[in-house]
RODO-2510 file (C-alpha; in nm, 4 decimals, decimal comma):
residues 561
     n   res          X          Y          Z
     1     m    -5,8121     6,8574    -2,3073
     2     s    -5,9721     6,6535    -2,0513
     3     q    -5,8341     6,5542    -1,7299
     4     t    -5,8803     6,2002    -1,6027
     5     t    -5,8734     6,2037    -1,2235
     6     h    -5,7877     5,8383    -1,0218
     7     a    -5,9528     5,8100    -0,6841
     8     a    -5,7008     5,6712    -0,4110
     9     p    -5,7769     5,3328    -0,3192
    10     r    -5,9565     5,3001    -0,0045
    11     p    -5,8306     5,0646     0,2581
    12     p    -6,0382     4,7405     0,3178
    13     s    -6,3000     4,7366     0,5855
    14     p    -6,1633     4,6129     0,9057
    15     s    -6,4640     4,3603     0,8984
    16     k    -6,3352     4,2081     0,5955
    17     t    -5,9569     4,1759     0,6889
    18     p    -5,8793     3,8284     0,7780
    19     k    -5,7607     3,7833     1,1229
    20     r    -5,5048     3,5251     1,2200
    21     a    -5,4887     3,3565     1,5339
    22     d    -5,2116     3,4230     1,8076
    23     p    -4,9847     3,1223     1,7713
    24     g    -4,9058     3,1603     2,1102
    25     p    -4,5449     3,0956     2,2617
    26     s    -4,5629     2,7091     2,2054
    27     r    -4,6508     2,7668     1,8425
    28     r    -4,3847     3,0049     1,7809
    29     l    -4,0955     2,7635     1,8344
    30     s    -4,0079     2,4802     1,5844
    31     s    -4,1835     2,1619     1,6631
    32     p    -3,9518     1,8895     1,8184
    33     a    -4,0880     1,6406     1,6243
    34     h    -3,9977     1,8543     1,2869
    35     a    -3,6541     1,9254     1,4310
    36     a    -3,5926     1,5476     1,4946
    37     a    -3,6939     1,4714     1,1421
    38     r    -3,4950     1,7332     0,9913
    39     r    -3,1788     1,6136     1,1995
    40     q    -3,2200     1,2345     1,1013
    41     s    -3,2392     1,3304     0,7336
    42     l    -3,0728     1,1207     0,4790
    43     y    -2,8372     1,3962     0,4045
    44     g    -2,8357     1,5961     0,7317
    45     h    -2,5206     1,7255     0,8755
    46     d    -2,6034     1,5844     1,2128
    47     d    -2,5766     1,2175     1,0793
    48     r    -2,2362     1,0996     1,2223
    49     i    -1,9956     0,8936     1,0032
    50     v    -1,9384     0,5511     1,1430
    51     i    -1,5762     0,3688     1,0464
    52     d    -1,5039     0,0426     1,1623
    53     p    -1,1320     0,0040     1,0461
    54     g    -1,0082    -0,3070     1,0446
    55     s    -0,6172    -0,4420     0,9651
    56     r    -0,7776    -0,5908     0,6342
    57     v    -1,1484    -0,4907     0,5712
    58     w    -1,3215    -0,1527     0,6342
    59     k    -1,6790    -0,0887     0,6930
    60     v    -1,7777     0,2956     0,6613
    61     g    -2,1100     0,4503     0,6488
    62     f    -2,3573     0,6963     0,8158
    63     s    -2,5570     0,6556     1,1467
    64     g    -2,9117     0,5644     1,1521
    65     e    -2,8762     0,3378     0,8526
    66     p    -2,9029    -0,0528     0,8791
    67     d    -2,6038    -0,1274     0,6542
    68     a    -2,2812    -0,0062     0,5683
    69     r    -2,2177     0,2358     0,2520
    70     a    -1,9138     0,0539     0,1352
    71     c    -1,7083    -0,2317     0,2674
    72     f    -1,3615    -0,2503     0,1174
    73     f    -1,0308    -0,4198     0,1626
    74     a    -0,7672    -0,1792     0,3422
    75     p    -0,4587    -0,2854     0,1607
    76     d    -0,3468    -0,1923    -0,1682
    77     f    -0,2753    -0,5230    -0,3589
    78     a    -0,1023    -0,3097    -0,6330
    79     d     0,1671    -0,1958    -0,3879
    80     r     0,4951    -0,2864    -0,4001
    81     t     0,5188    -0,4146    -0,0473
    82     r     0,2349    -0,6502    -0,1313
    83     a     0,0820    -0,6272     0,2471
    84     s    -0,2040    -0,8114     0,3299
    85     e    -0,2985    -0,6007     0,6020
    86     v    -0,2490    -0,1991     0,6748
    87     w    -0,0896    -0,2383     1,0257
    88     d     0,0503    -0,5414     1,2203
    89     l     0,0397    -0,6405     1,6099
    90     d     0,3951    -0,5588     1,5946
    91     l     0,5078    -0,2292     1,4647
    92     s     0,8498    -0,3461     1,3359
    93     a     0,6740    -0,6464     1,1524
    94     t     0,4617    -0,4608     0,9232
    95     a     0,5072    -0,5506     0,5485
    96     g     0,7538    -0,3347     0,3795
    97     a     0,9148    -0,1946     0,6754
    98     r     1,2247    -0,4291     0,6662
    99     g     1,2260    -0,4106     1,0731
   100     i     1,2785    -0,0443     1,0894
   101     v     1,0082     0,0966     1,3383
   102     a     1,0224     0,4585     1,1863
   103     e     0,9762     0,3053     0,8412
   104     a     0,6696     0,1016     0,9690
   105     r     0,5094     0,3921     1,1176
   106     r     0,5382     0,5958     0,7959
   107     l     0,4022     0,3308     0,5943
   108     v     0,0928     0,2558     0,8305
   109     q     0,0436     0,6366     0,8425
   110     v     0,0105     0,6587     0,4537
   111     r    -0,2169     0,3869     0,4417
   112     i    -0,4402     0,4858     0,6917
   113     q    -0,4437     0,8632     0,5388
   114     r    -0,5445     0,7052     0,1976
   115     r    -0,8173     0,4808     0,3214
   116     l    -0,9677     0,7729     0,5420
   117     r    -0,9536     1,0102     0,2292
   118     d    -1,1347     0,7247     0,0344
   119     t    -1,3841     0,6933     0,2664
   120     f    -1,5004     1,0638     0,2748
   121     h    -1,4213     1,1553    -0,0903
   122     k    -1,4568     0,8334    -0,2905
   123     h    -1,7255     0,6287    -0,0875
   124     l    -1,9305     0,8658     0,1243
   125     l    -1,8705     1,1783    -0,0904
   126     t    -1,8988     1,4131     0,2110
   127     d    -1,7095     1,6932     0,3621
   128     g    -1,5102     1,5987     0,6778
   129     k    -1,5375     1,9402     0,8115
   130     q    -1,9397     1,9014     0,9178
   131     r    -1,9458     1,5541     1,0158
   132     k    -1,8382     1,4096     1,3672
   133     v    -1,7018     1,0521     1,3581
   134     i    -1,7506     0,7386     1,5632
   135     v    -1,4686     0,5068     1,5054
   136     v    -1,5377     0,1261     1,6265
   137     e    -1,2508     0,0341     1,8518
   138     n    -1,1330    -0,2887     1,8803
   139     t    -1,0225    -0,4066     2,2152
   140     f    -0,6641    -0,4625     2,1485
   141     l    -0,6418    -0,2061     1,8719
   142     p    -0,2750    -0,0420     1,8806
   143     t    -0,2312     0,2557     2,0291
   144     y    -0,0185     0,4094     1,7735
   145     v    -0,2945     0,3113     1,4987
   146     k    -0,5485     0,5181     1,7229
   147     e    -0,2973     0,8159     1,7137
   148     l    -0,2848     0,8010     1,3564
   149     i    -0,6376     0,7922     1,2922
   150     t    -0,6800     1,0842     1,5249
   151     a    -0,4280     1,3019     1,3394
   152     t    -0,5399     1,2276     0,9906
   153     l    -0,9159     1,3139     1,0881
   154     f    -0,8114     1,6326     1,2842
   155     d    -0,5192     1,7722     1,0684
   156     n    -0,6203     1,6501     0,7301
   157     l    -0,9906     1,6115     0,7223
   158     k    -1,0616     1,8766     0,9853
   159     c    -1,3187     1,6696     1,1499
   160     p    -1,5044     1,8705     1,4376
   161     s    -1,5023     1,5482     1,6996
   162     i    -1,4210     1,1939     1,7282
   163     s    -1,5497     0,9280     1,9388
   164     f    -1,3589     0,6096     2,0118
   165     t    -1,6351     0,3490     2,1107
   166     p    -1,5366    -0,0148     2,2103
   167     s    -1,6565    -0,2450     1,9336
   168     s    -1,7814    -0,5222     2,2298
   169     i    -2,0264    -0,2591     2,3652
   170     l    -2,1646    -0,1871     2,0255
   171     a    -2,2096    -0,5586     1,8999
   172     l    -2,4243    -0,6084     2,2120
   173     a    -2,6126    -0,3079     2,1337
   174     a    -2,6844    -0,4211     1,8095
   175     s    -2,8256    -0,7491     1,9627
   176     g    -3,0136    -0,5837     2,1949
   177     r    -2,8039    -0,6722     2,4913
   178     v    -2,5783    -0,4922     2,7602
   179     t    -2,4137    -0,8066     2,9171
   180     g    -2,2220    -1,0970     2,7196
   181     l    -1,9265    -1,2349     2,6086
   182     v    -1,8234    -1,1060     2,2546
   183     v    -1,6005    -1,3268     2,0549
   184     d    -1,4106    -1,1439     1,7820
   185     v    -1,2634    -1,3322     1,5117
   186     g    -1,0870    -1,1307     1,3220
   187     w    -0,7781    -1,1174     1,0776
   188     l    -0,4907    -1,0490     1,3074
   189     e    -0,6148    -1,1878     1,6092
   190     t    -0,9065    -1,3352     1,8167
   191     t    -1,0365    -1,1587     2,0733
   192     i    -1,2394    -1,2394     2,3862
   193     t    -1,4235    -0,9507     2,5663
   194     p    -1,6705    -0,9869     2,8588
   195     v    -1,9168    -0,6877     2,8807
   196     f    -2,1192    -0,6545     3,2018
   197     c    -2,3829    -0,3533     3,2024
   198     s    -2,2197    -0,2020     2,9010
   199     r    -1,8783    -0,2048     3,0787
   200     p    -1,6066    -0,3960     2,9120
   201     l    -1,4114    -0,5966     3,1538
   202     y    -1,0527    -0,5182     3,0000
   203     t    -0,8704    -0,6740     3,2776
   204     h    -1,0351    -1,0340     3,1768
   205     a    -1,0071    -0,9922     2,8135
   206     r    -0,8092    -1,2277     2,6063
   207     s    -0,6628    -1,2759     2,2692
   208     s    -0,4627    -1,5319     2,0545
   209     p    -0,3043    -1,4859     1,7101
   210     v    -0,4821    -1,7809     1,5999
   211     a    -0,7242    -1,5967     1,3665
   212     g    -0,7900    -1,5172     1,0103
   213     r    -0,4528    -1,4835     0,9002
   214     t    -0,3410    -1,8150     1,0556
   215     l    -0,6394    -1,9412     0,8441
   216     f    -0,5442    -1,7900     0,5299
   217     s    -0,1693    -1,8912     0,5454
   218     r    -0,2694    -2,2575     0,6127
   219     l    -0,5234    -2,2327     0,3272
   220     r    -0,2419    -2,1255     0,0738
   221     a    -0,0185    -2,3999     0,1860
   222     l    -0,2809    -2,6683     0,1369
   223     l    -0,3754    -2,5369    -0,2004
   224     r     0,0156    -2,5193    -0,3371
   225     r     0,0405    -2,8753    -0,1790
   226     f    -0,2842    -3,0678    -0,2888
   227     g    -0,4382    -2,8322    -0,5403
   228     r    -0,4554    -2,9196    -0,8957
   229     y    -0,4445    -2,6444    -1,1575
   230     t    -0,4669    -2,6962    -1,5416
   231     a    -0,3491    -2,4225    -1,7690
   232     p    -0,5277    -2,3149    -2,0673
   233     p    -0,4587    -2,5477    -2,3690
   234     r    -0,1990    -2,4438    -2,6090
   235     g    -0,2327    -2,5276    -2,9717
   236     g    -0,5437    -2,7510    -2,8802
   237     t    -0,3316    -2,9939    -2,6832
   238     p    -0,4790    -3,0172    -2,3279
   239     s    -0,2410    -2,9135    -2,0548
   240     p    -0,1673    -3,1860    -1,7597
   241     a    -0,2973    -3,1210    -1,3987
   242     t     0,0092    -2,9646    -1,2063
   243     p     0,0267    -2,8089    -0,8463
   244     p    -0,0412    -2,4653    -0,8762
   245     p     0,2230    -2,2161    -0,9098
   246     l     0,3074    -1,9815    -0,6066
   247     a     0,2289    -1,6663    -0,8328
   248     l    -0,1337    -1,7685    -0,9086
   249     l    -0,2244    -1,8143    -0,5539
   250     s    -0,2677    -1,4369    -0,4888
   251     d    -0,4666    -1,2717    -0,2082
   252     q    -0,7599    -1,2193    -0,4071
   253     l    -0,7594    -1,5969    -0,5357
   254     v    -0,7003    -1,7551    -0,1807
   255     e    -0,9712    -1,5222    -0,0562
   256     r    -1,2130    -1,6377    -0,3046
   257     v    -1,1543    -1,9924    -0,2377
   258     l    -1,2065    -1,9254     0,1366
   259     t    -1,5349    -1,7242     0,1232
   260     e    -1,6889    -1,9200    -0,1663
   261     a    -1,5947    -2,2998    -0,1193
   262     c    -1,4744    -2,3469     0,2424
   263     f    -1,7123    -2,4188     0,5532
   264     a    -1,6836    -2,5754     0,8855
   265     e    -1,8040    -2,9227     0,9943
   266     q    -2,0285    -2,9611     1,2917
   267     t    -1,7849    -3,2285     1,4311
   268     a    -1,4049    -3,2495     1,4875
   269     p    -1,2159    -3,4946     1,2610
   270     p    -1,1207    -3,8620     1,3798
   271     p    -0,7909    -3,8807     1,5387
   272     s    -0,4858    -3,9669     1,3103
   273     s    -0,2590    -4,2569     1,3629
   274     q     0,0251    -4,0256     1,2819
   275     t     0,1810    -3,8121     1,5232
   276     m     0,1811    -3,4359     1,4597
   277     d     0,5015    -3,2787     1,5578
   278     l     0,4905    -2,8930     1,5074
   279     e     0,8115    -2,8540     1,6936
   280     g     1,0856    -2,7258     1,4641
   281     s     0,8426    -2,6837     1,1964
   282     e     0,8639    -2,3027     1,1232
   283     p     0,9364    -2,2199     0,7647
   284     k     1,1680    -1,9609     0,6495
   285     l     0,9424    -1,8079     0,4001
   286     p     0,7081    -1,5354     0,5479
   287     i     0,4224    -1,7725     0,4365
   288     p     0,3577    -2,0189     0,7251
   289     d     0,3445    -2,3979     0,6820
   290     l     0,4306    -2,3576     0,2946
   291     e     0,7494    -2,5720     0,2868
   292     d     0,6518    -2,7995     0,5803
   293     d     0,5402    -3,0770     0,3610
   294     a     0,5508    -3,3575     0,6708
   295     l     0,2801    -3,1541     0,8600
   296     l     0,0834    -3,0788     0,5545
   297     d     0,0913    -3,4937     0,4608
   298     i    -0,0429    -3,5734     0,7855
   299     l    -0,3232    -3,3295     0,7932
   300     a    -0,4331    -3,4830     0,4636
   301     a    -0,4099    -3,8251     0,6022
   302     r    -0,6276    -3,7247     0,8873
   303     y    -0,8828    -3,5406     0,6785
   304     a    -0,8813    -3,8107     0,3830
   305     s    -1,2327    -3,9460     0,5583
   306     s    -1,4093    -3,6291     0,4443
   307     q    -1,7336    -3,6776     0,1747
   308     a    -1,7190    -3,3453     0,0539
   309     e    -1,7084    -3,2677    -0,2978
   310     d    -1,4347    -3,1093    -0,5103
   311     w    -1,4610    -2,7343    -0,6078
   312     t    -1,3550    -2,6243    -0,9522
   313     l    -1,2581    -2,2448    -0,9974
   314     s    -1,2171    -2,1008    -1,3626
   315     i    -0,9136    -1,8790    -1,3692
   316     p    -0,9060    -1,6311    -1,6905
   317     s    -0,5893    -1,6289    -1,8869
   318     p    -0,3194    -1,3669    -1,8091
   319     r    -0,3670    -1,2130    -2,1368
   320     g    -0,7453    -1,1871    -2,0990
   321     t    -0,8664    -1,3876    -2,3939
   322     g    -0,9012    -1,7370    -2,4980
   323     a    -0,9671    -2,0450    -2,2836
   324     c    -0,9858    -2,0247    -1,8981
   325     g    -0,7513    -2,2507    -1,6688
   326     r    -0,9117    -2,4550    -1,3953
   327     l    -0,8143    -2,4659    -1,0438
   328     v    -0,9420    -2,7903    -0,8510
   329     v    -0,9841    -2,7616    -0,4695
   330     p    -1,0111    -3,1157    -0,3109
   331     g    -1,3336    -3,1460    -0,1000
   332     w    -1,1546    -3,2669     0,2215
   333     l    -0,9700    -2,9468     0,1947
   334     r    -1,2692    -2,7319     0,1601
   335     q    -1,4292    -2,8979     0,4632
   336     r    -1,1371    -2,9415     0,7050
   337     v    -0,9307    -2,6039     0,6805
   338     v    -1,1252    -2,4588     0,9494
   339     e    -0,9680    -2,6928     1,1685
   340     t    -0,6649    -2,4504     1,1969
   341     l    -0,8894    -2,2703     1,4398
   342     f    -0,9966    -2,5709     1,6389
   343     g    -0,6810    -2,7117     1,7629
   344     d    -0,4844    -2,7870     1,4675
   345     g    -0,3224    -2,4439     1,4545
   346     p     0,0088    -2,3409     1,6050
   347     d     0,0967    -2,5920     1,9108
   348     e     0,1644    -2,3239     2,1722
   349     e    -0,1773    -2,1436     2,0729
   350     d    -0,5113    -2,1912     2,2075
   351     s    -0,7973    -2,2715     1,9827
   352     v    -1,1011    -2,0383     1,9584
   353     p    -1,3206    -2,2708     2,2079
   354     e    -1,0235    -2,3031     2,4534
   355     l    -0,9644    -1,9445     2,4400
   356     i    -1,3525    -1,8896     2,5268
   357     l    -1,3402    -2,1491     2,8140
   358     h    -1,0217    -1,9933     2,9521
   359     t    -1,1653    -1,6590     2,9474
   360     l    -1,4872    -1,7932     3,1276
   361     e    -1,2520    -1,9629     3,4121
   362     r    -1,0841    -1,6198     3,4806
   363     l    -1,4233    -1,4563     3,5499
   364     p    -1,5960    -1,4307     3,8790
   365     v    -1,8017    -1,7127     3,9888
   366     d    -2,1382    -1,5069     4,0157
   367     l    -2,0843    -1,3558     3,6372
   368     r    -2,0289    -1,6883     3,4696
   369     p    -2,3751    -1,8054     3,4157
   370     d    -2,4561    -1,4734     3,2461
   371     m    -2,1528    -1,4668     3,0200
   372     i    -2,2038    -1,8196     2,9000
   373     s    -2,5517    -1,7703     2,8171
   374     s    -2,4870    -1,4687     2,5986
   375     i    -2,2209    -1,5264     2,3872
   376     l    -2,1725    -1,3206     2,0718
   377     v    -1,9430    -1,4214     1,8002
   378     t    -1,8561    -1,1586     1,5570
   379     g    -1,5678    -1,1051     1,2892
   380     g    -1,5421    -1,1987     0,9212
   381     i    -1,4178    -1,5449     0,9830
   382     a    -1,7559    -1,6356     1,1836
   383     a    -1,9471    -1,5750     0,8631
   384     l    -1,8144    -1,9068     0,7303
   385     p    -2,0951    -2,1470     0,7005
   386     g    -2,1262    -2,3813     1,0140
   387     f    -1,8670    -2,1790     1,2068
   388     i    -2,0840    -2,0815     1,4946
   389     s    -2,2629    -2,4109     1,5448
   390     r    -1,9040    -2,5733     1,5377
   391     v    -1,8037    -2,3343     1,8042
   392     r    -2,1016    -2,4266     2,0189
   393     n    -2,0397    -2,8003     1,9774
   394     q    -1,7009    -2,7856     2,0613
   395     l    -1,7951    -2,5926     2,3794
   396     l    -2,0496    -2,8637     2,4513
   397     c    -1,7651    -3,1242     2,4245
   398     c    -1,5142    -2,9751     2,6340
   399     i    -1,7764    -2,9135     2,9353
   400     p    -2,0035    -3,2210     2,9435
   401     a    -2,3179    -3,1857     3,1329
   402     e    -2,3471    -3,5430     3,2550
   403     g    -2,2572    -3,5766     3,6358
   404     i    -2,0721    -3,8709     3,8144
   405     p    -2,3555    -4,1221     3,9295
   406     l    -2,3847    -4,1963     4,2852
   407     n    -2,2431    -4,5225     4,4118
   408     f    -2,3694    -4,6087     4,7586
   409     t    -2,2118    -4,9436     4,7333
   410     d    -1,8588    -4,8333     4,6744
   411     t    -1,7874    -4,5132     4,8312
   412     l    -1,4166    -4,5061     4,7582
   413     a    -1,4682    -4,5500     4,3919
   414     e    -1,7046    -4,2556     4,3790
   415     v    -1,4455    -4,0582     4,5889
   416     a    -1,1974    -4,1334     4,3485
   417     s    -1,4189    -4,0491     4,0374
   418     w    -1,4593    -3,6951     4,1883
   419     r    -1,1030    -3,6622     4,2615
   420     q    -1,0459    -3,7714     3,8759
   421     r    -1,2877    -3,4947     3,7457
   422     s    -1,1673    -3,2235     3,9657
   423     k    -0,8195    -3,2621     3,7695
   424     e    -0,9845    -3,2303     3,4236
   425     p    -0,9358    -2,8915     3,2467
   426     y    -1,2559    -2,6973     3,2711
   427     a    -1,3987    -2,8669     3,5520
   428     e    -1,4984    -2,5473     3,7318
   429     l    -1,7382    -2,4997     3,3997
   430     y    -1,9237    -2,8371     3,4094
   431     g    -2,2181    -2,6956     3,5719
   432     l    -2,2705    -2,4402     3,3433
   433     s    -2,3087    -2,6503     3,0245
   434     k    -2,6948    -2,6372     3,0434
   435     r    -2,6715    -2,2568     3,0381
   436     l    -2,4620    -2,2310     2,7198
   437     a    -2,6187    -2,0503     2,4303
   438     i    -2,4794    -1,8328     2,1408
   439     i    -2,7271    -1,5472     2,0842
   440     n    -2,6494    -1,5154     1,7001
   441     d    -2,6326    -1,8674     1,6443
   442     p    -2,8207    -1,9768     1,2962
   443     a    -2,9106    -2,3154     1,4261
   444     p    -2,9646    -2,2996     1,7774
   445     l    -3,0364    -2,6155     1,9789
   446     d    -3,3933    -2,7022     2,0882
   447     g    -3,4999    -2,7082     2,4481
   448     a    -3,5296    -2,4606     2,7291
   449     a    -3,1482    -2,5072     2,8171
   450     s    -3,0664    -2,2960     2,4881
   451     a    -3,3817    -2,0516     2,5111
   452     s    -3,1646    -1,7462     2,4174
   453     g    -2,9747    -1,9213     2,1665
   454     g    -3,0368    -1,7392     1,8117
   455     t    -3,2413    -1,4677     1,9503
   456     a    -3,0000    -1,1784     1,8188
   457     p    -3,1160    -1,0076     1,5101
   458     r    -2,9728    -1,1700     1,1870
   459     w    -2,6928    -0,9057     1,1100
   460     a    -2,3949    -1,0597     0,9587
   461     p    -2,1273    -1,1408     1,2011
   462     s    -1,8563    -0,9113     1,0091
   463     l    -2,1283    -0,6056     1,0387
   464     v    -2,2689    -0,6504     1,4044
   465     a    -2,0145    -0,3988     1,5475
   466     w    -2,0615    -0,1323     1,2758
   467     v    -2,4570    -0,1572     1,3226
   468     g    -2,4080    -0,1104     1,6546
   469     g    -2,2000     0,1959     1,6114
   470     s    -2,4848     0,3159     1,3511
   471     l    -2,7419     0,2622     1,6437
   472     s    -2,5135     0,4556     1,8941
   473     g    -2,4733     0,7468     1,6475
   474     a    -2,8542     0,8045     1,5861
   475     l    -2,9225     0,7801     1,9513
   476     k    -2,6492     0,9981     2,0516
   477     t    -2,5107     0,7443     2,2960
   478     s    -2,1389     0,6876     2,1773
   479     a    -1,8137     0,7079     2,3837
   480     p    -1,7019     1,0606     2,5175
   481     e    -1,6156     1,2718     2,2255
   482     l    -1,2485     1,4153     2,1455
   483     v    -1,3269     1,7735     2,0149
   484     r    -1,0711     1,9046     1,7824
   485     e    -0,9941     2,2094     1,9828
   486     d    -0,9210     1,9852     2,2783
   487     y    -0,6882     1,7876     2,0733
   488     d    -0,4751     2,0910     1,9316
   489     a    -0,4297     2,2079     2,3116
   490     r    -0,3113     1,8569     2,4118
   491     v    -0,0688     1,8370     2,1165
   492     n     0,0689     2,1916     2,1960
   493     e     0,1034     2,1223     2,5633
   494     s     0,2788     1,7780     2,4725
   495     v     0,5341     1,9603     2,2767
   496     a     0,5775     2,2119     2,4940
   497     r     0,6661     1,9678     2,7756
   498     g     0,9040     1,8214     2,5354
   499     e     1,0742     2,1524     2,4712
   500     e     1,1358     2,2051     2,8368
   501     y     1,2580     1,8538     2,8716
   502     r     1,5104     1,9266     2,6114
   503     a     1,5989     2,2556     2,7509
   504     a     1,6447     2,0835     3,1027
   505     l     1,8721     1,8379     2,9329
   506     e     2,0737     2,0778     2,7831
   507     r     2,1093     2,2869     3,1235
   508     e     2,2248     1,9968     3,3039
   509     r     2,4696     1,9002     3,0520
   510     d     2,6250     2,2459     3,0915
   511     e     2,6286     2,2423     3,4472
   512     l     2,7426     1,8982     3,4965
   513     g     3,0440     1,9279     3,2163
   514     i     2,9952     1,5980     3,0749
   515     a     2,8641     1,4684     2,7308
   516     m     2,5072     1,3752     2,7451
   517     a     2,2923     1,2231     2,4695
   518     a     1,9751     1,3483     2,3759
   519     v     1,7607     1,0812     2,5404
   520     g     1,9684     1,1073     2,8533
   521     l     2,2576     0,9516     3,0316
   522     d     2,3507     0,5854     2,9965
   523     i     2,4127     0,3693     3,3077
   524     d     2,8024     0,3551     3,2269
   525     e     2,8143     0,7341     3,2335
   526     l     2,6812     0,7700     3,5723
   527     g     2,9272     0,8672     3,8349
   528     p     2,9085     0,8047     4,2108
   529     g     2,6029     0,9972     4,3755
   530     m     2,4846     1,1102     4,0469
   531     a     2,1612     0,8982     4,0485
   532     r     2,0574     1,0387     4,3880
   533     g     2,2250     1,3723     4,3624
   534     a     2,1400     1,6288     4,0929
   535     l     1,9398     1,4055     3,8395
   536     a     1,7429     1,2538     4,1108
   537     g     1,3574     1,3007     4,0141
   538     k     1,4576     1,4978     3,7088
   539     r     1,5949     1,2574     3,4628
   540     k     1,3988     1,0503     3,2212
   541     r     1,5293     0,8316     2,9334
   542     g     1,3517     1,0176     2,6544
   543     w     1,0145     1,1953     2,5462
   544     v     0,7885     1,0521     2,3334
   545     v     0,4687     1,2813     2,2216
   546     g     0,1838     1,0927     2,3379
   547     g    -0,1090     1,0549     2,5756
   548     i    -0,3179     1,2354     2,3420
   549     v    -0,5698     0,9658     2,2771
   550     p    -0,7608     0,8092     2,5585
   551     d    -0,6219     0,4454     2,6139
   552     w    -0,8017     0,2133     2,8516
   553     t    -0,4785     0,0515     2,9242
   554     t    -0,3105     0,3459     3,0791
   555     a    -0,6457     0,4826     3,2482
   556     r    -0,7027     0,4712     3,6315
   557     v    -1,0245     0,3031     3,7575
   558     r    -1,2275     0,5107     3,9721
   559     a    -1,3266     0,3878     4,3164
   560     g    -1,6598     0,2262     4,2799
   561     v    -1,6710     0,1747     3,9076
***
């Protein structure tokens, strides 16, 4: 039996072994370019979520992207409350709360939780535990809304950090500016915020309730009064044209008429021979101007000279099958309903151009030229055709550029002319009319005076702030972050202070031997010397858990800032 022996394999010759060059200390580390590319990948965990929460429309998406992933209506139109917005400027006026503040806060909290969960789980399909969030904050966003958004993101979705960044700064950043006057025409209010060197001048900001909701209500009232609805024919017999019923004018239908049919004329309508008396015309229904037929008739007579064509909208049958009905919108209504924002709105409120001019008058003299030459108009209403150009023309009409001609023969007449002009409104801004420019004007004026007009990128006015938030998240230049651990510590500290305050109340009640309410003593219960004695410096009317989310209205301004 033969045995086969196998020789052990010999190691390769040193001369044939491939040698690898030493990468050196710089090559052992990962490339910064490779790390940046991985960090900015499409589904990278470092991409922040940008949320622009509005009272009616939300825009959400990831940082570094040019467009939002989703834009959706925040209110649930199928809700029993039939609310047109998630929150209101007045908490007690929230739809469905019946004037009860606690119920209003609960409703707003439920609505915000639903929208934020839909944002992460339905629209973005991501896990909140691994995503930092940038919230685009409006100048006058209610503090309780910020607190509810923060509580939902930290307690429910477990986000690592939140950064509330002013929308005015982000809108200018998306336009390539750091200084300008941001005009935000939203749903609840119109906000004017001056920004100088990326610092919002909150003390000079102004707001007005003449905004999208006012325009929406006026459009619904005019449609109810002057629209013509033809129901689907029954049995082959055509139906007569009648005013549309109120049940037909839903929020979705009025929104469609506003966005698809309405536009802004470049000039104001001619004055009417009738007098518009708005005093005592407040309706009793929740829809303003719905039953004020006298006011609506005056508006119709004033706008009758319009040459716009009527617009017809097909309305499907409630059954879903069969012939469709028709809603005819008059041409003058399409063209002139936007006048609600230009002086034909509530008598006690300023129009959008007047609000801009009043803000410029309150600014320091050295800031007015920079602000008036860099006006940025944002918001959903600003997307209406011709709206921005109408704002520019209205501003030019309010601050004419013509000066008073010199009169060497009659000096007294010249002095009288100057005195008369000094009494005119906006006289301090007359010299700035040549500098007026809207940087996102779709049809800027020719000439060197408006050289900066229309120079901003062509973003949609409603998405400018979100695009700025996306850019801020990609460059890591957002506002200071609020980390979840710090938030939990602040909440625990606030709760502990509340418990100490409650214990102090109970001790003082036992020491003084009087019946004390849970929120402190009433004025009628104070005895002689009690306010300056044992209760001095200790008594407060109550305790509210707050101060957790940063608020510019209560923050102190540092010296030199």
